[in-house]
N, C-alpha and C positions, 0 to 999 in steps of 0.2 A: 761583685768581678772585680777582683784582683786582675796588675796589670798582664801580670807574667800567665793565667789564668789564659785571660782573654786572648792575649798574641796565640798561646797553643792551643787555644779553641779553634782560631781563626785560620791557624795552619794543616786543621783536621779537615777545617771544613773548604781547605780545597783542593785535596784531596776529595771527600762527597762530593762537591759542584760536578766534577764531570761522570760520576757515575750513578749518583741519585738522581731518578726522571722525577719533575715538576707533579704533586697532583692535579687530579683531573678538579680544576675550577667549577667551580655552580653557579650557569650563568642568570641561568632563570631565577636560582633565589636570591641572586643579591640584584637584580633589578629588578622584583617581585615588592622586594627592602627597597627599593626608593620609592613605588609610590607611596607609602607613608610619612613621608618627605613630600611632595607634590602634593600629594591632594590638598593642604589646604588655600594650596596655591592655582587652585581649578578657574576663579574668575579672572587671575592677572593670568590665563593663560588661556583663557575664550577671552582676555583681550587683541593678545600677542594674535589668535588664531584671524579673528576679527582685520585686524591690522592687518598682516600678512598676506588675504583673501587681497584686500581691498590692492594691494602696494601693487600684488603679481596682474590684478588684473588688468590695470595701470598702466605695467609695463608689454602686458599683448593685446590690450588696443591699440595698441599704438604702429604695429605693420597694419592691423587690418583697419586702419584708416588710411594709414599709404595706398592700398589696395581701394580703395572708396575713391583719393584723387585718380588712382591711375585709368583705372576702368570707367570710373561714370562722369569722370570730365578730361581726362589726357584724353585715353583711347579711343574715348567720344566724340572730341574734337570741340566740344563745348568750347566757351574762354568767360568761363562765371569763374571770373574772380572772386567777387565775394566770396563764393563757396569754398574755395583754393582758404579762403584769408580765413572759416573758419576753420576748420580745417585746423590748420598750425594753430589760434587762439587753443583749443578743446588740443591738440598734439603739449603742447606748454602747460597746459591743464593737468593732463599726463603726468605728466615726467615732474610738475611738481608734487600733485598727487602720491607719487611715487614714493619721490625723497619724503616726505613729510611721514607717513604709514610708514614705511623703511623706518625711518629714526625713532620714531612708539613706540615699534617693533625689539628695535636693537633696544632697547636702555631698559621696557617693562621686562624683554627677557632679561636680560646679564642684571637685573634690581633680584633675582626669583633666584636664577640663580646663586648668587654669591650666597644670597640668604642663608639658601637651603646646602650648601659647602661650610659659613662659618657657623650651621647650625651642624650638622656631624665631624667638624672641627673640632668642636667644643667638647660634640659627647664622645670622639676617640679617644681625646686626652683626659676626657673624667674617665674611663673604660677606663683604658692602660693604668691611669694612678691605684685604683681597686684593684687591679689585680694583686694575684701573694708573689712573696717571695722567689717562693719556685718557678714562678711564670720569667721573672725576672735572670734566673740565672739558666735556663733552657733556652728565652730571647735573647739576643744580642740588640745591644741599645743602633749600631746603627738599622738594622732592620726596621726596629719601631720609631728612630729617626723619620727613613724613607718614607714609612704605612700616612705619617701625621704630616712631613712638606710635601713629595714627590706622587704621593696617592692620591690627595684631596686638591692639589694642581691639576690632575690630569680630571681630576673630578669636572674642575670649576671648571677648565676649558673643553669639556661636557655637553655643559651647557652654556659656553659663551660662543659656541664654532658648532660643536655637532648636534646639537640640539635645533639650531636658529637654521643650522643648514635641513634639515628633517622635516621641518617648515617650513619653509619656501624652494626647499628644491626639492623637493616631493609635493607639492599640494601643484609647482610650478610644472611639473611632468604631467602631471594629470592633464590642467586646465588647456597647454598645448594642446590633449587630444581631443580634450572639449574644442577648441576655436577648428584644428584641422577638418576635423569632424562636418566643420557648421560651415566651413569653407570650401570642400569636395571631396567628400566621403569612398570614392573613388583611389585617391593618393594616400586620407589617410590607411586604406589599408593593407598597403603598398610600405607605409612607414610600420607598421604594427609587425611585419617580418622582422625589424628591431627588434623588438621583444627577445624572441628568444635567444637569442644571436646573444644577447646584451647579458641577460640571465645562466648563459654559460660563460659567460666568461666571469659573472659575478661569483658566482659555482666555485667556481675552478679555483679560482685566485683568494676566496676569501677562509681556507681550511689551510693552504698557504701563508695568508698575510698572518694571519689570526698565532702560529705558532709562533714566526720569526719576533712579530713584538714581540709576546710574552719571554720568547730567548732576550731580545737586546732586556726588557724591564728587568727581566728577575739579573741578570749579567751586570743591570745594571745597579743593580739594592746587593749586592753579593760586593759591590767599586764601593758600595761608600758604605754599610755595615765595617770593612777593610779599615777604610779610610778612619771610621771616628774612634774603633780600635785600639789603633794604633798609635792617636796624636791621643790618648787615653792613657797610656804606657809604653809616651814618649821617653820618657828618662828612664825606665828601664829598657827601652832599644838603646841608648849614645850610651848609656855605662856599661852594658853587655857589646857595645859593639857591632847589633844590629844593623846598620842603616843598608848595608849592599845587601842583606839577605829582602829582609824587607823591604825593601827598592824592586829586589826582583818577583817577585811575589803578589807585589802591587801592577807593575811590567805587564807579569802572564796575566793579570786581568784583565785587566787594559784591553789589554788585544785582545783577548776572549769578546769584550763589549764593541770595541771598534771592528770586530769580525763581522758581530751581529747587527750592528747599525749601517755598516757595507752590504748585507745580504738586504736588510731592509727597506734598504735605498732599491737596493738593482729591485726585489718583487715591484715598489712602486711606479717607479720608470720606467721597466716594462708595461705595465698595469695600466701604469696612465697613457703611456703612446699605445697604447691597444685601442685607445677610444678612438686616441685624434684619427686614425688611419677608420674608425670603424665611421667616424662624421664623415672625413672627407669623401670617401667611398660615398653613401651615403648620400651626399651634395648632391655626388656627381649621378646620381642614379637619380636621385626625383628631378634634375635638369633635364635627364637626357627624353626623360618620359613625359617631364609637363608640358619641353618644348618643343615634343613630337604634339600633345596635344595643343596648346598654345597655336604650332604652325598648321593643322589639319581644324583650325578652330573647336576642337570640341570646348578647351577650354582658357578663361580673360588673363589676359599677359598677368592682373595686379594676383589675381590669386596663386601664380608661379611665385611671383614676390614676395607674399606674405608668407609661401609654405617654406621654402629658402630657408625666409629669416627663422622663421620655425620651427622647421632642422637643426638651426644652427645654437636656437634656445636652448632647443629638446637634450641638443648634449652639453651644452653649458652649464645647466644644473649637476648632468651623471657624473661630468670633471671635478666640481665641487664638491658631487659627497666625494665621488673619489681621492682625491684628496684628503679629505676630513676620517680617509678611512683610519688613519695609524690613530690617530686619537680617540675615534670609534675604539679600535683594538686596546687602546691606552686603557681611556674609560673602563673598560668590559674588565681587561685583567686588575685593573683602579679598585674597583665596585667588592671585585670578588674577595680581596687582599685584604679588604676595609673590612669587609663580613663576617672575612674571616677569625680579625682582632674578635669583632665587636659578637661572635656565636663565642671564644673564648672564654667561659663560666671559674669564678678563682675559685686557687685548690678548697684556697681557706673563706669562708661567708659566715656569715651569724646567724643562731640560729635563730626560728622562728618558733611557736607553739604548730603543735599537729602533725610534725616530722619526729620517724620513729624516737633519735637521739634524744628529745627533748624527753618527748612520752617518759623514755628508761631514769627521767631524769625525778634525783628525789624531790619530792615536793618544798622543802626547804631552799633546794637549791632555786629551782624556781621564783621561789618566793624573789630569794635574793637578785636574781638577773636579773628584775623587771623594775624590781628597785632601783637595780645600776643605771638601767636603759633607763631609767625617770631622774636621776641623777645627770645622765649629758647631756641632755636635753635642757634639764635647768638653766646645767652650768653654761652650757651655751644658748641661753637668754642672759646669764650675769644673773639671774636670780639663785637663790642658796638651795644647793640640792638634797632634797628630801626625798624619799619612801615613803610615802604614805600610805601604806600596811604596813609597814614596819617600822615607821618614827629616822627607819636611816640618815643618817646626816654624811655627804661626801668627808667629810671632815672624821664622821667614827669609823672606818674601813681603817682595818689598825695596820696590812700586810702579816699577816701572819698566813708564808707560804707551804703546802704541800706538795713534794713530788712522789703522787702515789701509783711503786709499783710502776716504773713507768719501761715503754720499749721503741724506738722510733729506728729505725734508716732512709735514706737518703735512695737509694736503690733497691730494691727489692735483694735477699740474701745477703748483704752484705750489712750489717745490723752496729751501728753507731751509740745508739745508750741502750742498753737491757739491764731489764728489769731493774732499774736502778729508785729506791724510796729514797726521801731527804725529805725534814721536816725544818723549816724554818721560823722563829720566832717571833712575833714585833718588837722595832726596831730594831732584832740583830745583826751584826756590820761581818757576814759572810766571805772568807777569799777564797774561792778556786784556785789549787794551783793544778798542773801535769803536762806531761809530756807534749807536745805535738800531735793531733791525733788524737788527744781521749776522748774530746765530747762535749769540751769546756764551753762551747761556743755555741756547739745546737742544743747543748742545754738553754741557750741564757735565750735563745732561739723561738724554743717551744714555750718559753714561758711568756714574750710578746708574741707566741704564737704569731708568729712567720709562718711554721707550719706546727701541724699536727701531732701529735703522738698516738704509732701504732696502737700500742695499749694503756694502761692503765688510764691516769687521769690529771691532773695539777689545776690544780685548790689553791684563792687566792679568798682569807677567812671561808673557807667552805664550799665557796660558789668555789664552779668546775668551768676553768678559762672558756671552753668552748661555749659555755653558758651564759656567756659575759661578751655582751654589741663593743664589737672589735676599737675603736671610739673610741670609746671606757677604759678597757683592759688598755690602752695606749695613754688615756692622760692620769690612768692608776701608775702605769711602771715608763718611768724614763729612763735613757738609753742612752747613756754615754760611749761612744767605741773608739776607737783606734783612731781614726783618722776622721774625725768632727765636719761635718760639711758644715761649710756654708756660703747665701747664696752673693749672687747682685746684689746690694742692697745695703745697705747705710748701718749702723752697728744696732743703731736701737733697731732694725724690722728683723735683725738677723739675732738678734735675742729673743723678741714677743712674735719671730716667725710667725708675722706680718698680721699679727689680730689685734687688730684697733682697739682693743675694749682691755688690750694690758698698758698701761700707760707709761707717759715718758717716766715718770717720775720712778716708779714701780722696777722700771728696769736698772734705772740708777744705782737704784736701792738695792736692787740681787746685787751687781756689779759688784757694785761695793760691799755683800755680804762677801762673796770669794775673794778678794785680791787684787779682782777687776778694773779698779776704776780710774789706777791710778796710770798701767798700760793707755786705756784709753782714752786721759786725758793728755797724753803724749802725740796724744796721733793728729794730722792739720787742723779737721775741722773738730773733735772730740769723736761724740757719742753720732753727730751727721757726717763723719769721713764716710763718705762712699767704700765701701771693699768691694775686688775684682771679684770674676771667677770664683771659685772655694774659698774663699779667702786666702787665694796669698800672695796680697800685705799683709800679712802677720804669721809672725812666730806658730811653730806648731803649739810651745806649750800656753802663745795669744790665743789660740782659737780657742785649744779646751777650756780654759779661764768661763770664753766668752762660753758652752758648751754649759762649764758648768753653771753659769750666770739662767739658762735657758729651766736648769727644775726648777733653782729657786721659785723664777716665776712662775712655771706650772704647775710647782708645787704635786709631785705627784710623794706614793704614796709606800712607793717599790723604787728604791734607786741602783742603777748599774753597771759597772765600768765595768766595759769585754774594750782589755789592754791600753787603758787608755795614757799611761806611759809610757807605754813598750819602745818610742821612739823621743825621748826626753831627756835632754840632760841633765845630772846630777840637781842643778842649780835651778832649771825649771819643776824635776818633777818634786823641789822641795816644795816651793809654789802652788801644786796640782795636788800637795797631801796636805796644805795646810788646806785647801780649795775642797778638799772630798769632808777632812772633820766636819768642816762648817755643811756641808750637804746634809749628812748622812746624819746628824741629827735628826732623831727622833724620827727614822725613816725606817725601811727595811734593806739593807743593803749588801749587794752583791758584789765581788771584784774579782777580775779574770785576772792574775799578773802573771809575766817571765818572770818580774822583779819582787821578786821576794817581798823585801823591804817593804812594799807599799800593800803588803796588809798580810806582820809582824805580829803589827798591836790588837789584826783581828779574833774576839768574842771568838768565831772560826773558823779553823781557816779547813776545807776538805782534801784531798790530795787525790784526783780522777786518776784514771788508766782504762783503756781502752773501753772505752762506757761506761765504766763500775767503780764507786768510789771504793776504792781500799785504806785508807785513812782519814780521819777527823779526827781531831780536837784544836785546843790553842797550841801558840806558836814551839814555848817551851815543851807539853803535853808530848807533840810529835818529834823533838830533839830527842826529846824523853825516849822515845818508842823506834827509835835506828832503822825508820824501812823508805820508806820513796821520798817523805817528804827529807829525810836528815843528809839525805843523797843529796837532793836536791839543793836544797842548803848547801849543804859545803862545796858545793863548787859554784855556785854564783859565789862566795867565798873566795876560791878559788879564780874565778873568772876576776874578782875585783884586788885580790892582790896582784896577782902576774901584768 
C-alpha cells in the first residue's frame, strides 16, 4: 500500500471509529480453540495442580496450628513448652513447604504458558504470511502488528497471571470453606451469606468491565495502527507539510485512548474498594457473632482467632482475582482477535483434487499441474525437478503465456480488465504501456496470482495458473517492482533471500552478471555489508540491481518488471537497461513502463486503456499507426525536450 493511500485510509478510519460498533466476539469458540494448545501439557498442569494444593494447604494449616496452640495449651493453662516447640517447628515446615511448592508451581506454569504463547505467535505470523494480497489491501499493517505483539503478550499475561490466580486463589477459596466448616459449621454458614452478595457485585461489574476494557484495547489498536501507517509515509507527510494535521489526528486518537483508560481505572477502583468494604464488614460481623459465642462459652477463642484469619484470607484471593480481571478481559479480547485472524481463509488457495473447479479442468492440465507440484518439492530439496508421469523438467518450462478472455474487478460493478485476450510466446520481450488506471499492474497481479480472475483463464505452457501451486508459480514468475524491498541483513542474504542452499559464489556471479558487483565492492564490507531496513543505505538504482541479481539466482522462466525504472535518473536507468538486456535472455519478459525508452526495443508493445488492449506491435509499427502510443511517445519526447 502506498503512503498516500495509507494516510487517506486512516483518515477515513477516524470517521468510521466513532460510528461503527465493534463486532460481538465469540469468546466461547476462542477459548475452546485454546484447549487444543493446552491438551499436550496436561501432565504439566496436573503437576501444577498438585503443587498448588500442597502450597495452599501449607498456608491454611498455619491458622489451625495457632488454634491448637491457643485452645489446647495457652487457654487450657498448660505449660507444655515441648508441645509449643513442636508446633513452632511444624509451622516453620509448613512455611518452607508453601515456599518450595509455590516456586515449583510458578516455574512449571510459566514454562507451559511461554511454550503455548510462543507456538501461537509462530502460527499467527505464519498464517498472516499465507494470506492473499487482497487481505493486506483491506487490513492495515498497524493492526496486524498489534495482533502479533500486543495480543500475544496479553495471552502471555493470561498464563503468567490469570491462570495462576485461578489455580491458586480458586482452590484457596474452596479449601478455606472446608477449614471453616471443620472448625465450626454455624459460623461457616454465616460466612456463606457473603457468597450471594459477592456474586451480585461480580455480575454487576462483569459486563461493564468487559465493555470498558474492550473499548480501551480497540482504541489502542487503532492508535498503534495510525502511528505505523504515518511512520511508513513520513516522507510524504513532510513533503506536503501535513505534520500538524497528522499530529491533530494522533492527539484525537490518543485522547480517546486516554479517556478509555480513565474509565477502566475508575471501574477497577470502584470494584476493588467495594470488596475492601465488604471484607472489613465481614470481619466485624464475625468478631461480634463469634465474640458473643466466646463470652457465652459456646465457642473456643482459638476457633474465633482462626475464623478471623480465614475470613481475611478469604477476601485476599478474591481481591487478587479482582486485580486480574483486567488481564482476563485483555486475554479474552486478545484470544478472540487472534482466532478471528486464524479463521480468515486466504482469498487465493492452491487447488486440491476433488474440488469442483479442478474436476472441471482438462486432464492434460491436471497432469501438468501435478508435474509442477512435484517439481516444486524436488527444487526445495535441491534435486533435479522432474515430472515422473510426463518426464517434464523444470528447465523445460518454456514460458508460453496466454490470457484467455479474462475479466477482473477489485470491487463488484467496477471492472478493471474487460474480456482481454493476449498471447505471449516463449522468450518474447513485451512492453506494456498506458495511462494510469489502464489495468497494467492488475494484469501482472493476475499473472502472479495475487488475485484470481472472475472470468476466463491465464495459462503458462497450457496450464491454468490456478492449477499450479503458488510456491511453484512464484518460482516460475520473477517480479521486480518499482520499489524493490530489501531486508535488514547482508547483501548476500538479500540476493539469495536467506536461502542457504544458494551458495555465496552463485550470489557473487549473479551480481557480476547484472553489473552490481562494482557497486557492492565499494561498500565497507563488500557482500557482507549489513543493510538497514528497506536497504536505505543504497540508492534506488543500486537496490534495483540487487533485485535483478535475485532474478539471476532464482532463475524464473517469466520475468516481470513493474515500472522498475520509473524513479531513476537517466544514468542509473541505463544501468538498469543493461541489466534488463542480460536477465531477459531466454526468458519471457513483461515490462510495464512509464518511460517509453525502456521498452522501445521490445519485440512487441501492448497499449492498454480502460482494461483493454487498444494497440499492439513494435515501436515503429505503433508510431506509424498514429494512435495512443504515438501520443504517449510524442508527449514523452516533449517532456524530454522541455
